Each structure stands twice: as C-alpha cells, then as structure tokens.
CHARMM-style PDB file with segment names, atoms N, HN, CA, C and O in Angstrom:
ATOM      1  N   MET     1     175.270 130.139  77.892  1.00  0.00      PROA
ATOM      2  CA  MET     1     175.819 130.781  76.727  1.00  0.00      PROA
ATOM      3  C   MET     1     176.293 129.742  75.698  1.00  0.00      PROA
ATOM      4  O   MET     1     176.087 129.917  74.497  1.00  0.00      PROA
ATOM      5  N   ALA     2     176.914 128.685  76.165  1.00  0.00      PROA
ATOM      6  HN  ALA     2     177.081 128.542  77.140  1.00  0.00      PROA
ATOM      7  CA  ALA     2     177.397 127.638  75.262  1.00  0.00      PROA
ATOM      8  C   ALA     2     176.222 126.921  74.589  1.00  0.00      PROA
ATOM      9  O   ALA     2     176.309 126.511  73.431  1.00  0.00      PROA
ATOM     10  N   LEU     3     175.132 126.780  75.331  1.00  0.00      PROA
ATOM     11  HN  LEU     3     175.061 127.113  76.272  1.00  0.00      PROA
ATOM     12  CA  LEU     3     173.946 126.134  74.765  1.00  0.00      PROA
ATOM     13  C   LEU     3     173.373 126.963  73.626  1.00  0.00      PROA
ATOM     14  O   LEU     3     172.970 126.413  72.601  1.00  0.00      PROA
ATOM     15  N   VAL     4     173.334 128.262  73.793  1.00  0.00      PROA
ATOM     16  HN  VAL     4     173.662 128.709  74.626  1.00  0.00      PROA
ATOM     17  CA  VAL     4     172.825 129.157  72.746  1.00  0.00      PROA
ATOM     18  C   VAL     4     173.709 129.063  71.504  1.00  0.00      PROA
ATOM     19  O   VAL     4     173.205 129.001  70.383  1.00  0.00      PROA
ATOM     20  N   ALA     5     175.009 129.055  71.701  1.00  0.00      PROA
ATOM     21  HN  ALA     5     175.418 129.106  72.612  1.00  0.00      PROA
ATOM     22  CA  ALA     5     175.938 128.938  70.578  1.00  0.00      PROA
ATOM     23  C   ALA     5     175.760 127.599  69.861  1.00  0.00      PROA
ATOM     24  O   ALA     5     175.799 127.542  68.632  1.00  0.00      PROA
ATOM     25  N   ALA     6     175.567 126.537  70.617  1.00  0.00      PROA
ATOM     26  HN  ALA     6     175.535 126.583  71.615  1.00  0.00      PROA
ATOM     27  CA  ALA     6     175.376 125.214  70.013  1.00  0.00      PROA
ATOM     28  C   ALA     6     174.076 125.159  69.210  1.00  0.00      PROA
ATOM     29  O   ALA     6     174.038 124.594  68.117  1.00  0.00      PROA
ATOM     30  N   VAL     7     173.024 125.743  69.752  1.00  0.00      PROA
ATOM     31  HN  VAL     7     173.055 126.203  70.640  1.00  0.00      PROA
ATOM     32  CA  VAL     7     171.734 125.752  69.053  1.00  0.00      PROA
ATOM     33  C   VAL     7     171.832 126.582  67.778  1.00  0.00      PROA
ATOM     34  O   VAL     7     171.336 126.167  66.731  1.00  0.00      PROA
ATOM     35  N   LEU     8     172.465 127.747  67.857  1.00  0.00      PROA
ATOM     36  HN  LEU     8     172.868 128.084  68.708  1.00  0.00      PROA
ATOM     37  CA  LEU     8     172.601 128.599  66.682  1.00  0.00      PROA
ATOM     38  C   LEU     8     173.454 127.943  65.595  1.00  0.00      PROA
ATOM     39  O   LEU     8     173.130 128.040  64.411  1.00  0.00      PROA
ATOM     40  N   SER     9     174.522 127.286  65.984  1.00  0.00      PROA
ATOM     41  HN  SER     9     174.784 127.207  66.946  1.00  0.00      PROA
ATOM     42  CA  SER     9     175.356 126.629  64.981  1.00  0.00      PROA
ATOM     43  C   SER     9     174.629 125.439  64.355  1.00  0.00      PROA
ATOM     44  O   SER     9     174.773 125.182  63.160  1.00  0.00      PROA
ATOM     45  N   THR    10     173.858 124.724  65.146  1.00  0.00      PROA
ATOM     46  HN  THR    10     173.741 124.933  66.117  1.00  0.00      PROA
ATOM     47  CA  THR    10     173.072 123.614  64.613  1.00  0.00      PROA
ATOM     48  C   THR    10     172.004 124.110  63.645  1.00  0.00      PROA
ATOM     49  O   THR    10     171.790 123.502  62.596  1.00  0.00      PROA
ATOM     50  N   LEU    11     171.342 125.195  63.983  1.00  0.00      PROA
ATOM     51  HN  LEU    11     171.516 125.688  64.835  1.00  0.00      PROA
ATOM     52  CA  LEU    11     170.336 125.775  63.088  1.00  0.00      PROA
ATOM     53  C   LEU    11     170.979 126.281  61.799  1.00  0.00      PROA
ATOM     54  O   LEU    11     170.429 126.110  60.711  1.00  0.00      PROA
ATOM     55  N   GLY    12     172.137 126.898  61.930  1.00  0.00      PROA
ATOM     56  HN  GLY    12     172.584 127.037  62.814  1.00  0.00      PROA
ATOM     57  CA  GLY    12     172.845 127.363  60.745  1.00  0.00      PROA
ATOM     58  C   GLY    12     173.218 126.212  59.828  1.00  0.00      PROA
ATOM     59  O   GLY    12     173.084 126.316  58.609  1.00  0.00      PROA
ATOM     60  N   PHE    13     173.682 125.124  60.407  1.00  0.00      PROA
ATOM     61  HN  PHE    13     173.791 125.040  61.397  1.00  0.00      PROA
ATOM     62  CA  PHE    13     174.012 123.945  59.616  1.00  0.00      PROA
ATOM     63  C   PHE    13     172.770 123.364  58.953  1.00  0.00      PROA
ATOM     64  O   PHE    13     172.813 122.966  57.788  1.00  0.00      PROA
ATOM     65  N   ALA    14     171.664 123.315  59.691  1.00  0.00      PROA
ATOM     66  HN  ALA    14     171.629 123.638  60.637  1.00  0.00      PROA
ATOM     67  CA  ALA    14     170.424 122.767  59.137  1.00  0.00      PROA
ATOM     68  C   ALA    14     169.938 123.610  57.956  1.00  0.00      PROA
ATOM     69  O   ALA    14     169.517 123.066  56.935  1.00  0.00      PROA
ATOM     70  N   VAL    15     169.994 124.908  58.092  1.00  0.00      PROA
ATOM     71  HN  VAL    15     170.336 125.350  58.921  1.00  0.00      PROA
ATOM     72  CA  VAL    15     169.563 125.791  57.011  1.00  0.00      PROA
ATOM     73  C   VAL    15     170.452 125.598  55.787  1.00  0.00      PROA
ATOM     74  O   VAL    15     169.956 125.528  54.663  1.00  0.00      PROA
ATOM     75  N   THR    16     171.747 125.512  55.998  1.00  0.00      PROA
ATOM     76  HN  THR    16     172.150 125.569  56.912  1.00  0.00      PROA
ATOM     77  CA  THR    16     172.682 125.301  54.888  1.00  0.00      PROA
ATOM     78  C   THR    16     172.431 123.957  54.217  1.00  0.00      PROA
ATOM     79  O   THR    16     172.468 123.867  52.990  1.00  0.00      PROA
ATOM     80  N   LEU    17     172.180 122.925  54.988  1.00  0.00      PROA
ATOM     81  HN  LEU    17     172.150 122.998  55.985  1.00  0.00      PROA
ATOM     82  CA  LEU    17     171.904 121.603  54.429  1.00  0.00      PROA
ATOM     83  C   LEU    17     170.620 121.613  53.602  1.00  0.00      PROA
ATOM     84  O   LEU    17     170.578 121.038  52.515  1.00  0.00      PROA
ATOM     85  N   ILE    18     169.590 122.253  54.104  1.00  0.00      PROA
ATOM     86  HN  ILE    18     169.624 122.720  54.987  1.00  0.00      PROA
ATOM     87  CA  ILE    18     168.316 122.334  53.378  1.00  0.00      PROA
ATOM     88  C   ILE    18     168.502 123.098  52.072  1.00  0.00      PROA
ATOM     89  O   ILE    18     168.000 122.682  51.028  1.00  0.00      PROA
ATOM     90  N   ARG    19     169.221 124.212  52.133  1.00  0.00      PROA
ATOM     91  HN  ARG    19     169.629 124.550  52.982  1.00  0.00      PROA
ATOM     92  CA  ARG    19     169.458 124.990  50.917  1.00  0.00      PROA
ATOM     93  C   ARG    19     170.259 124.187  49.911  1.00  0.00      PROA
ATOM     94  O   ARG    19     170.010 124.285  48.709  1.00  0.00      PROA
ATOM     95  N   HSD    20     171.214 123.397  50.376  1.00  0.00      PROA
ATOM     96  HN  HSD    20     171.416 123.318  51.353  1.00  0.00      PROA
ATOM     97  CA  HSD    20     172.011 122.558  49.487  1.00  0.00      PROA
ATOM     98  C   HSD    20     171.139 121.507  48.805  1.00  0.00      PROA
ATOM     99  O   HSD    20     171.253 121.290  47.598  1.00  0.00      PROA
ATOM    100  N   VAL    21     170.282 120.865  49.565  1.00  0.00      PROA
ATOM    101  HN  VAL    21     170.190 121.041  50.545  1.00  0.00      PROA
ATOM    102  CA  VAL    21     169.396 119.839  48.997  1.00  0.00      PROA
ATOM    103  C   VAL    21     168.461 120.456  47.959  1.00  0.00      PROA
ATOM    104  O   VAL    21     168.248 119.876  46.895  1.00  0.00      PROA
ATOM    105  N   LEU    22     167.903 121.622  48.261  1.00  0.00      PROA
ATOM    106  HN  LEU    22     168.076 122.093  49.126  1.00  0.00      PROA
ATOM    107  CA  LEU    22     167.025 122.297  47.307  1.00  0.00      PROA
ATOM    108  C   LEU    22     167.776 122.692  46.044  1.00  0.00      PROA
ATOM    109  O   LEU    22     167.241 122.583  44.941  1.00  0.00      PROA
ATOM    110  N   PHE    23     169.014 123.152  46.201  1.00  0.00      PROA
ATOM    111  HN  PHE    23     169.448 123.240  47.097  1.00  0.00      PROA
ATOM    112  CA  PHE    23     169.830 123.515  45.047  1.00  0.00      PROA
ATOM    113  C   PHE    23     170.102 122.295  44.176  1.00  0.00      PROA
ATOM    114  O   PHE    23     169.969 122.363  42.954  1.00  0.00      PROA
ATOM    115  N   LYS    24     170.480 121.188  44.792  1.00  0.00      PROA
ATOM    116  HN  LYS    24     170.589 121.133  45.785  1.00  0.00      PROA
ATOM    117  CA  LYS    24     170.768 119.972  44.034  1.00  0.00      PROA
ATOM    118  C   LYS    24     169.519 119.476  43.292  1.00  0.00      PROA
ATOM    119  O   LYS    24     169.611 119.014  42.154  1.00  0.00      PROA
ATOM    120  N   ARG    25     168.370 119.575  43.936  1.00  0.00      PROA
ATOM    121  HN  ARG    25     168.296 119.950  44.860  1.00  0.00      PROA
ATOM    122  CA  ARG    25     167.136 119.144  43.287  1.00  0.00      PROA
ATOM    123  C   ARG    25     166.821 120.023  42.076  1.00  0.00      PROA
ATOM    124  O   ARG    25     166.433 119.517  41.022  1.00  0.00      PROA
ATOM    125  N   GLU    26     166.988 121.335  42.227  1.00  0.00      PROA
ATOM    126  HN  GLU    26     167.303 121.745  43.083  1.00  0.00      PROA
ATOM    127  CA  GLU    26     166.741 122.249  41.118  1.00  0.00      PROA
ATOM    128  C   GLU    26     167.748 122.018  39.988  1.00  0.00      PROA
ATOM    129  O   GLU    26     167.397 122.086  38.810  1.00  0.00      PROA
ATOM    130  N   PHE    27     169.004 121.745  40.360  1.00  0.00      PROA
ATOM    131  HN  PHE    27     169.289 121.690  41.317  1.00  0.00      PROA
ATOM    132  CA  PHE    27     170.021 121.451  39.355  1.00  0.00      PROA
ATOM    133  C   PHE    27     169.672 120.180  38.584  1.00  0.00      PROA
ATOM    134  O   PHE    27     169.842 120.126  37.366  1.00  0.00      PROA
ATOM    135  N   TYR    28     169.189 119.167  39.281  1.00  0.00      PROA
ATOM    136  HN  TYR    28     169.051 119.211  40.270  1.00  0.00      PROA
ATOM    137  CA  TYR    28     168.798 117.915  38.618  1.00  0.00      PROA
ATOM    138  C   TYR    28     167.642 118.156  37.651  1.00  0.00      PROA
ATOM    139  O   TYR    28     167.629 117.612  36.547  1.00  0.00      PROA
ATOM    140  N   LYS    29     166.669 118.974  38.066  1.00  0.00      PROA
ATOM    141  HN  LYS    29     166.679 119.415  38.963  1.00  0.00      PROA
ATOM    142  CA  LYS    29     165.544 119.295  37.170  1.00  0.00      PROA
ATOM    143  C   LYS    29     166.030 120.017  35.917  1.00  0.00      PROA
ATOM    144  O   LYS    29     165.577 119.728  34.810  1.00  0.00      PROA
ATOM    145  N   LEU    30     166.956 120.958  36.100  1.00  0.00      PROA
ATOM    146  HN  LEU    30     167.324 121.193  37.000  1.00  0.00      PROA
ATOM    147  CA  LEU    30     167.516 121.685  34.955  1.00  0.00      PROA
ATOM    148  C   LEU    30     168.233 120.720  34.022  1.00  0.00      PROA
ATOM    149  O   LEU    30     168.080 120.806  32.804  1.00  0.00      PROA
ATOM    150  N   LYS    31     169.006 119.816  34.578  1.00  0.00      PROA
ATOM    151  HN  LYS    31     169.130 119.747  35.568  1.00  0.00      PROA
ATOM    152  CA  LYS    31     169.742 118.844  33.769  1.00  0.00      PROA
ATOM    153  C   LYS    31     168.774 117.983  32.952  1.00  0.00      PROA
ATOM    154  O   LYS    31     169.002 117.745  31.766  1.00  0.00      PROA
ATOM    155  N   GLU    32     167.709 117.525  33.582  1.00  0.00      PROA
ATOM    156  HN  GLU    32     167.524 117.719  34.545  1.00  0.00      PROA
ATOM    157  CA  GLU    32     166.724 116.701  32.867  1.00  0.00      PROA
ATOM    158  C   GLU    32     166.011 117.514  31.784  1.00  0.00      PROA
ATOM    159  O   GLU    32     165.790 117.006  30.684  1.00  0.00      PROA
ATOM    160  N   ASP    33     165.652 118.750  32.072  1.00  0.00      PROA
ATOM    161  HN  ASP    33     165.831 119.162  32.966  1.00  0.00      PROA
ATOM    162  CA  ASP    33     164.999 119.598  31.074  1.00  0.00      PROA
ATOM    163  C   ASP    33     165.917 119.888  29.896  1.00  0.00      PROA
ATOM    164  O   ASP    33     165.469 119.962  28.752  1.00  0.00      PROA
ATOM    165  N   MET    34     167.204 120.051  30.184  1.00  0.00      PROA
ATOM    166  HN  MET    34     167.568 119.991  31.114  1.00  0.00      PROA
ATOM    167  CA  MET    34     168.158 120.298  29.109  1.00  0.00      PROA
ATOM    168  C   MET    34     168.349 119.043  28.246  1.00  0.00      PROA
ATOM    169  O   MET    34     168.488 119.146  27.027  1.00  0.00      PROA
ATOM    170  N   LYS    35     168.356 117.875  28.868  1.00  0.00      PROA
ATOM    171  HN  LYS    35     168.243 117.791  29.858  1.00  0.00      PROA
ATOM    172  CA  LYS    35     168.443 116.627  28.095  1.00  0.00      PROA
ATOM    173  C   LYS    35     167.233 116.482  27.186  1.00  0.00      PROA
ATOM    174  O   LYS    35     167.364 116.134  26.013  1.00  0.00      PROA
ATOM    175  N   LYS    36     166.053 116.752  27.738  1.00  0.00      PROA
ATOM    176  HN  LYS    36     165.946 117.035  28.691  1.00  0.00      PROA
ATOM    177  CA  LYS    36     164.819 116.637  26.962  1.00  0.00      PROA
ATOM    178  C   LYS    36     164.824 117.628  25.800  1.00  0.00      PROA
ATOM    179  O   LYS    36     164.454 117.277  24.680  1.00  0.00      PROA
ATOM    180  N   HSD    37     165.240 118.855  26.064  1.00  0.00      PROA
ATOM    181  HN  HSD    37     165.541 119.140  26.974  1.00  0.00      PROA
ATOM    182  CA  HSD    37     165.288 119.870  25.011  1.00  0.00      PROA
ATOM    183  C   HSD    37     166.276 119.467  23.918  1.00  0.00      PROA
ATOM    184  O   HSD    37     165.999 119.647  22.732  1.00  0.00      PROA
ATOM    185  N   THR    38     167.422 118.924  24.314  1.00  0.00      PROA
ATOM    186  HN  THR    38     167.647 118.778  25.278  1.00  0.00      PROA
ATOM    187  CA  THR    38     168.426 118.514  23.336  1.00  0.00      PROA
ATOM    188  C   THR    38     167.908 117.382  22.463  1.00  0.00      PROA
ATOM    189  O   THR    38     168.168 117.362  21.260  1.00  0.00      PROA
ATOM    190  N   LEU    39     167.180 116.441  23.052  1.00  0.00      PROA
ATOM    191  HN  LEU    39     166.969 116.458  24.030  1.00  0.00      PROA
ATOM    192  CA  LEU    39     166.630 115.341  22.258  1.00  0.00      PROA
ATOM    193  C   LEU    39     165.553 115.828  21.289  1.00  0.00      PROA
ATOM    194  O   LEU    39     165.453 115.330  20.167  1.00  0.00      PROA
ATOM    195  N   GLU    40     164.754 116.794  21.720  1.00  0.00      PROA
ATOM    196  HN  GLU    40     164.836 117.198  22.631  1.00  0.00      PROA
ATOM    197  CA  GLU    40     163.654 117.271  20.874  1.00  0.00      PROA
ATOM    198  C   GLU    40     164.115 118.280  19.823  1.00  0.00      PROA
ATOM    199  O   GLU    40     163.669 118.231  18.677  1.00  0.00      PROA
ATOM    200  N   HSD    41     165.007 119.193  20.210  1.00  0.00      PROA
ATOM    201  HN  HSD    41     165.370 119.232  21.141  1.00  0.00      PROA
ATOM    202  CA  HSD    41     165.357 120.311  19.327  1.00  0.00      PROA
ATOM    203  C   HSD    41     166.833 120.360  18.950  1.00  0.00      PROA
ATOM    204  O   HSD    41     167.220 121.148  18.087  1.00  0.00      PROA
ATOM    205  N   GLY    42     167.649 119.545  19.573  1.00  0.00      PROA
ATOM    206  HN  GLY    42     167.334 118.906  20.274  1.00  0.00      PROA
ATOM    207  CA  GLY    42     169.082 119.620  19.340  1.00  0.00      PROA
ATOM    208  C   GLY    42     169.693 120.762  20.143  1.00  0.00      PROA
ATOM    209  O   GLY    42     169.023 121.417  20.941  1.00  0.00      PROA
ATOM    210  N   VAL    43     170.969 120.976  19.911  1.00  0.00      PROA
ATOM    211  HN  VAL    43     171.513 120.443  19.263  1.00  0.00      PROA
ATOM    212  CA  VAL    43     171.680 122.049  20.604  1.00  0.00      PROA
ATOM    213  C   VAL    43     171.457 123.335  19.814  1.00  0.00      PROA
ATOM    214  O   VAL    43     171.889 123.452  18.667  1.00  0.00      PROA
ATOM    215  N   ASN    44     170.786 124.289  20.433  1.00  0.00      PROA
ATOM    216  HN  ASN    44     170.436 124.194  21.365  1.00  0.00      PROA
ATOM    217  CA  ASN    44     170.514 125.554  19.758  1.00  0.00      PROA
ATOM    218  C   ASN    44     170.553 126.702  20.770  1.00  0.00      PROA
ATOM    219  O   ASN    44     170.894 126.505  21.936  1.00  0.00      PROA
ATOM    220  N   GLU    45     170.209 127.866  20.320  1.00  0.00      PROA
ATOM    221  HN  GLU    45     169.932 128.027  19.372  1.00  0.00      PROA
ATOM    222  CA  GLU    45     170.246 129.064  21.164  1.00  0.00      PROA
ATOM    223  C   GLU    45     169.265 128.957  22.336  1.00  0.00      PROA
ATOM    224  O   GLU    45     169.559 129.445  23.426  1.00  0.00      PROA
ATOM    225  N   GLU    46     168.129 128.339  22.131  1.00  0.00      PROA
ATOM    226  HN  GLU    46     167.890 127.942  21.245  1.00  0.00      PROA
ATOM    227  CA  GLU    46     167.141 128.197  23.201  1.00  0.00      PROA
ATOM    228  C   GLU    46     167.688 127.370  24.365  1.00  0.00      PROA
ATOM    229  O   GLU    46     167.373 127.631  25.526  1.00  0.00      PROA
ATOM    230  N   LEU    47     168.497 126.388  24.046  1.00  0.00      PROA
ATOM    231  HN  LEU    47     168.753 126.175  23.103  1.00  0.00      PROA
ATOM    232  CA  LEU    47     169.107 125.570  25.095  1.00  0.00      PROA
ATOM    233  C   LEU    47     170.021 126.425  25.969  1.00  0.00      PROA
ATOM    234  O   LEU    47     170.006 126.301  27.193  1.00  0.00      PROA
ATOM    235  N   TRP    48     170.806 127.283  25.349  1.00  0.00      PROA
ATOM    236  HN  TRP    48     170.817 127.384  24.355  1.00  0.00      PROA
ATOM    237  CA  TRP    48     171.698 128.165  26.090  1.00  0.00      PROA
ATOM    238  C   TRP    48     170.895 129.135  26.949  1.00  0.00      PROA
ATOM    239  O   TRP    48     171.247 129.378  28.103  1.00  0.00      PROA
ATOM    240  N   ILE    49     169.826 129.686  26.398  1.00  0.00      PROA
ATOM    241  HN  ILE    49     169.540 129.488  25.460  1.00  0.00      PROA
ATOM    242  CA  ILE    49     168.966 130.617  27.150  1.00  0.00      PROA
ATOM    243  C   ILE    49     168.336 129.894  28.338  1.00  0.00      PROA
ATOM    244  O   ILE    49     168.261 130.453  29.433  1.00  0.00      PROA
ATOM    245  N   LEU    50     167.888 128.672  28.136  1.00  0.00      PROA
ATOM    246  HN  LEU    50     167.948 128.218  27.247  1.00  0.00      PROA
ATOM    247  CA  LEU    50     167.332 127.868  29.228  1.00  0.00      PROA
ATOM    248  C   LEU    50     168.354 127.699  30.347  1.00  0.00      PROA
ATOM    249  O   LEU    50     168.036 127.884  31.522  1.00  0.00      PROA
ATOM    250  N   PHE    51     169.576 127.349  29.975  1.00  0.00      PROA
ATOM    251  HN  PHE    51     169.833 127.199  29.020  1.00  0.00      PROA
ATOM    252  CA  PHE    51     170.628 127.162  30.970  1.00  0.00      PROA
ATOM    253  C   PHE    51     170.934 128.452  31.725  1.00  0.00      PROA
ATOM    254  O   PHE    51     171.023 128.448  32.953  1.00  0.00      PROA
ATOM    255  N   VAL    52     171.091 129.538  31.008  1.00  0.00      PROA
ATOM    256  HN  VAL    52     171.018 129.542  30.011  1.00  0.00      PROA
ATOM    257  CA  VAL    52     171.480 130.810  31.628  1.00  0.00      PROA
ATOM    258  C   VAL    52     170.397 131.309  32.574  1.00  0.00      PROA
ATOM    259  O   VAL    52     170.696 131.694  33.704  1.00  0.00      PROA
ATOM    260  N   THR    53     169.156 131.308  32.135  1.00  0.00      PROA
ATOM    261  HN  THR    53     168.912 130.996  31.217  1.00  0.00      PROA
ATOM    262  CA  THR    53     168.081 131.848  32.990  1.00  0.00      PROA
ATOM    263  C   THR    53     167.852 130.983  34.219  1.00  0.00      PROA
ATOM    264  O   THR    53     167.685 131.507  35.320  1.00  0.00      PROA
ATOM    265  N   ARG    54     167.841 129.682  34.049  1.00  0.00      PROA
ATOM    266  HN  ARG    54     167.976 129.256  33.154  1.00  0.00      PROA
ATOM    267  CA  ARG    54     167.583 128.812  35.203  1.00  0.00      PROA
ATOM    268  C   ARG    54     168.766 128.764  36.160  1.00  0.00      PROA
ATOM    269  O   ARG    54     168.573 128.721  37.375  1.00  0.00      PROA
ATOM    270  N   SER    55     169.984 128.772  35.635  1.00  0.00      PROA
ATOM    271  HN  SER    55     170.142 128.807  34.648  1.00  0.00      PROA
ATOM    272  CA  SER    55     171.142 128.718  36.533  1.00  0.00      PROA
ATOM    273  C   SER    55     171.298 130.029  37.292  1.00  0.00      PROA
ATOM    274  O   SER    55     171.732 130.016  38.444  1.00  0.00      PROA
ATOM    275  N   ARG    56     170.963 131.144  36.690  1.00  0.00      PROA
ATOM    276  HN  ARG    56     170.610 131.155  35.754  1.00  0.00      PROA
ATOM    277  CA  ARG    56     171.015 132.422  37.410  1.00  0.00      PROA
ATOM    278  C   ARG    56     170.034 132.430  38.570  1.00  0.00      PROA
ATOM    279  O   ARG    56     170.344 132.930  39.651  1.00  0.00      PROA
ATOM    280  N   LYS    57     168.850 131.876  38.344  1.00  0.00      PROA
ATOM    281  HN  LYS    57     168.598 131.469  37.466  1.00  0.00      PROA
ATOM    282  CA  LYS    57     167.874 131.775  39.436  1.00  0.00      PROA
ATOM    283  C   LYS    57     168.423 130.919  40.571  1.00  0.00      PROA
ATOM    284  O   LYS    57     168.279 131.257  41.746  1.00  0.00      PROA
ATOM    285  N   MET    58     169.057 129.802  40.203  1.00  0.00      PROA
ATOM    286  HN  MET    58     169.173 129.527  39.249  1.00  0.00      PROA
ATOM    287  CA  MET    58     169.589 128.907  41.233  1.00  0.00      PROA
ATOM    288  C   MET    58     170.722 129.566  42.015  1.00  0.00      PROA
ATOM    289  O   MET    58     170.794 129.424  43.235  1.00  0.00      PROA
ATOM    290  N   LEU    59     171.595 130.277  41.332  1.00  0.00      PROA
ATOM    291  HN  LEU    59     171.536 130.393  40.341  1.00  0.00      PROA
ATOM    292  CA  LEU    59     172.723 130.901  42.005  1.00  0.00      PROA
ATOM    293  C   LEU    59     172.299 132.102  42.841  1.00  0.00      PROA
ATOM    294  O   LEU    59     172.931 132.394  43.856  1.00  0.00      PROA
ATOM    295  N   ARG    60     171.251 132.799  42.440  1.00  0.00      PROA
ATOM    296  HN  ARG    60     170.737 132.562  41.616  1.00  0.00      PROA
ATOM    297  CA  ARG    60     170.721 133.906  43.222  1.00  0.00      PROA
ATOM    298  C   ARG    60     170.161 133.400  44.553  1.00  0.00      PROA
ATOM    299  O   ARG    60     170.122 134.133  45.541  1.00  0.00      PROA
ATOM    300  N   PHE    61     169.736 132.155  44.562  1.00  0.00      PROA
ATOM    301  HN  PHE    61     169.767 131.560  43.759  1.00  0.00      PROA
ATOM    302  CA  PHE    61     169.181 131.529  45.763  1.00  0.00      PROA
ATOM    303  C   PHE    61     170.203 131.490  46.893  1.00  0.00      PROA
ATOM    304  O   PHE    61     169.823 131.539  48.063  1.00  0.00      PROA
ATOM    305  N   TRP    62     171.500 131.401  46.565  1.00  0.00      PROA
ATOM    306  HN  TRP    62     171.808 131.361  45.615  1.00  0.00      PROA
ATOM    307  CA  TRP    62     172.542 131.278  47.584  1.00  0.00      PROA
ATOM    308  C   TRP    62     172.964 132.607  48.179  1.00  0.00      PROA
ATOM    309  O   TRP    62     173.701 132.623  49.165  1.00  0.00      PROA
ATOM    310  N   ARG    63     172.524 133.717  47.617  1.00  0.00      PROA
ATOM    311  HN  ARG    63     171.926 133.704  46.816  1.00  0.00      PROA
ATOM    312  CA  ARG    63     172.917 135.022  48.182  1.00  0.00      PROA
ATOM    313  C   ARG    63     172.156 135.365  49.396  1.00  0.00      PROA
ATOM    314  OT1 ARG    63     172.374 136.426  49.981  1.00  0.00      PROA
TER     315      ARG     63
END
C-alpha cells in the first residue's frame, strides 16, 4: 500500500513539474512575441488583445 502511495505521489509531482515547465515555456514565448510587437507597432490595442488571448489560454491549461 505504501508503495502505491509513493508511486502515485511521484507521478503527481512529475505531472505538475511537466505542466510547470510547459507553462513557463509558453510564457516566455508570449513575452518575446510581445516585445517584438512593441518594437514593430508600439503599445496599442493589438498588444493588449495578444496578451489577453494568449494568457487566457495559458491559464486555462492549469484547470
């Protein structure tokens, strides 16, 4: 019984770690895309829309 609990907790930790790494990678991509957009177009409404749509996708990933 203890072995099953240890395996399940290890798998849970692994899944959480993988999801965290994927989230950080997606966040980094968003940050780079926002920097590029700001350099090309400046701060405008499209930048805000880019942030809102992409961050909502990232946060939905954690549910």
